[in-house]
C-alpha positions as CSV (number, residue, x, y, z in Angstrom):
1,X,93.4,81.4,102.3
2,X,92.2,84.7,100.7
3,X,95.1,87.3,100.5
4,X,93.5,90.6,99.4
5,X,94.6,94.1,99.6
6,X,93.7,94.9,103.3
7,X,93.1,91.6,104.8
8,X,94.0,87.9,104.7
9,X,91.2,85.6,105.5
10,X,92.0,82.0,106.5
11,X,89.2,79.5,106.9
12,X,88.9,75.7,107.2
13,X,85.5,74.5,106.0
14,X,84.2,71.0,106.0
15,X,80.9,69.5,105.3
16,X,79.2,72.9,105.2
17,X,80.6,73.8,108.7
18,X,83.4,76.4,109.5
19,X,86.0,74.5,111.6
20,X,88.1,77.5,112.0
21,X,88.4,81.1,110.6
22,X,90.6,84.1,111.2
23,X,91.1,87.6,109.6
24,X,94.4,89.4,109.9
25,X,95.0,92.9,108.7
26,X,98.0,92.2,106.7
27,X,97.9,91.6,103.0
28,X,99.0,93.2,99.8
29,X,98.7,96.8,100.9
30,X,100.9,96.2,103.9
31,X,103.5,94.5,101.6
32,X,103.3,97.8,99.5
33,X,103.9,100.0,102.5
34,X,106.8,97.7,103.7
35,X,108.5,98.2,100.2
36,X,108.1,101.9,100.5
37,X,109.5,102.0,104.0
38,X,112.4,99.7,103.0
39,X,113.4,101.9,100.1
40,X,113.1,105.0,102.0
41,X,115.2,103.6,104.8
42,X,117.8,101.8,102.7
43,X,118.1,104.2,99.8
44,X,116.7,107.5,101.1
45,X,114.3,107.5,98.2
46,X,110.7,108.0,98.2
47,X,108.3,106.1,96.0
48,X,104.6,106.0,95.5
49,X,102.4,103.2,96.7
50,X,101.5,102.5,93.1
51,X,105.3,102.2,92.3
52,X,105.6,99.9,95.4
53,X,102.8,97.6,94.2
54,X,104.3,97.5,90.7
55,X,107.7,96.5,92.1
56,X,106.0,93.7,94.2
57,X,104.2,92.5,91.2
58,X,107.1,92.6,88.8
59,X,110.0,91.3,91.0
60,X,108.5,90.4,94.5
61,X,109.0,86.8,95.8
62,X,108.6,84.9,99.0
63,X,111.7,82.6,98.5
64,X,114.9,83.1,96.7
65,X,114.5,82.8,93.0
66,X,116.6,80.6,90.5
67,X,117.0,83.5,88.2
68,X,117.5,86.9,90.1
69,X,115.4,89.8,89.0
70,X,116.1,93.5,89.1
71,X,114.2,96.5,88.2
72,X,115.0,100.1,87.3
73,X,112.5,102.4,88.9
74,X,112.0,106.2,89.4
75,X,111.8,107.9,92.7
76,X,112.6,111.1,94.6
77,X,115.6,111.6,96.8
78,X,114.5,112.5,100.2
79,X,117.3,115.0,100.9
80,X,117.4,117.0,97.7
81,X,113.8,116.3,96.3
82,X,115.4,115.6,93.0
83,X,114.1,112.8,90.8
84,X,116.4,109.7,90.6
85,X,116.3,106.3,88.8
86,X,117.7,103.4,90.8
87,X,117.8,99.6,90.6
88,X,116.2,97.3,93.1
89,X,116.6,93.5,93.3
90,X,114.2,90.7,94.2
91,X,116.4,90.0,97.2
92,X,115.9,93.5,98.5
93,X,112.1,93.3,98.0
94,X,112.0,89.9,99.6
95,X,113.7,91.4,102.7
96,X,111.3,94.4,102.6
97,X,108.2,92.1,102.6
98,X,109.4,89.4,104.9
99,X,107.4,90.7,107.9
100,X,103.9,90.7,106.2
101,X,104.7,87.4,104.5
102,X,105.5,85.8,107.8
103,X,102.3,87.2,109.3
104,X,100.4,85.3,106.5
105,X,102.3,82.1,107.1
106,X,101.8,82.2,110.8
107,X,98.0,82.7,110.3
108,X,97.9,79.7,108.1
109,X,99.9,77.7,110.7
110,X,97.4,78.9,113.4
111,X,94.7,77.6,111.3
112,X,96.1,74.3,110.9
113,X,97.0,74.0,114.6
114,X,93.3,74.7,115.5
115,X,91.8,72.5,112.8
116,X,90.2,69.4,114.4
117,X,92.0,66.2,114.0
118,X,89.3,64.6,111.8
119,X,89.9,67.1,109.2
120,X,93.6,66.7,109.1
121,X,93.4,63.8,106.7
122,X,91.4,65.8,104.1
123,X,94.0,68.6,104.4
124,X,96.7,66.1,104.1
125,X,95.2,64.7,101.0
126,X,94.0,67.8,99.2
127,X,96.0,70.5,100.8
128,X,94.5,74.1,100.7
129,X,93.9,76.8,98.3
130,X,95.4,80.4,98.0
131,X,93.1,83.1,96.4
132,X,93.3,86.9,96.1
133,X,96.0,89.0,94.5
134,X,98.5,87.9,97.3
135,X,98.3,84.4,95.9
136,X,100.4,85.6,92.8
137,X,103.4,86.5,94.9
138,X,106.2,84.4,93.4
139,X,107.0,81.4,95.7
140,X,104.3,82.1,98.3
141,X,102.9,78.6,97.5
142,X,106.2,76.9,97.9
143,X,107.1,78.7,101.2
144,X,103.7,77.5,102.6
145,X,104.3,74.1,101.3
146,X,107.7,73.9,103.0
147,X,106.3,75.3,106.1
148,X,103.1,73.1,106.4
149,X,104.2,70.0,104.4
150,X,100.7,70.3,102.6
151,X,99.9,70.8,99.0
152,X,99.2,74.5,98.2
153,X,97.0,75.1,95.3
154,X,96.6,78.5,93.6
155,X,92.9,79.0,92.5
156,X,92.2,79.5,89.0
157,X,92.3,83.3,88.4
158,X,92.8,84.2,92.0
159,X,92.1,87.9,91.5
160,X,88.4,86.9,90.9
161,X,87.9,83.6,92.5
162,X,86.4,84.9,95.6
163,X,83.9,87.1,93.8
164,X,83.0,84.2,91.4
165,X,82.5,82.1,94.5
166,X,80.3,84.6,96.1
167,X,78.2,84.6,92.8
168,X,77.9,80.9,92.9
169,X,76.6,81.1,96.5
170,X,74.0,83.8,95.5
171,X,72.8,81.5,92.6
172,X,72.3,78.6,94.9
173,X,71.6,80.5,98.2
174,X,69.4,77.8,99.7
175,X,72.1,75.2,99.2
176,X,75.0,77.4,100.8
177,X,72.9,79.0,103.4
178,X,74.0,76.6,106.1
179,X,77.8,77.7,105.8
180,X,76.9,81.3,106.6
181,X,78.3,82.8,109.7
182,X,76.4,85.6,111.3
């Protein structure tokens, strides 16, 4: 499961064959926009997309945290246009990103539902991997584990794992060519 900026890619691959793949247009950027809309609607304050991403990275979570987090951030009051500093909590941000997170969870569930039964044993034993910047959202692995009952592994250095994997494919093109989809 590769959760990038613009899309989430879900694929089940076994023995050099793609058993299932799906791409959904919900990922990190959509979560940033959801945070911006939430703060505008609930606080009547405008923030930039960069600020929304910073909030997501610093206090965003997919599940309630044992130690609540809060963050003081700058914004601009919509009615007056004046700068204003205010505090947001991890609970508010979790509520803001609930919809994009649920779309990602649903895409994983769909992939599992459509996976052939003979691959279920491998998934049950090994679980699946999260890659991309979205893999770093606190608690997303735990939420997916609770939802699917499977082990959820976060790839080593999820921000670069897909690029590094593509590099390996290029290095040994003949070996991996049978996995390619036109």
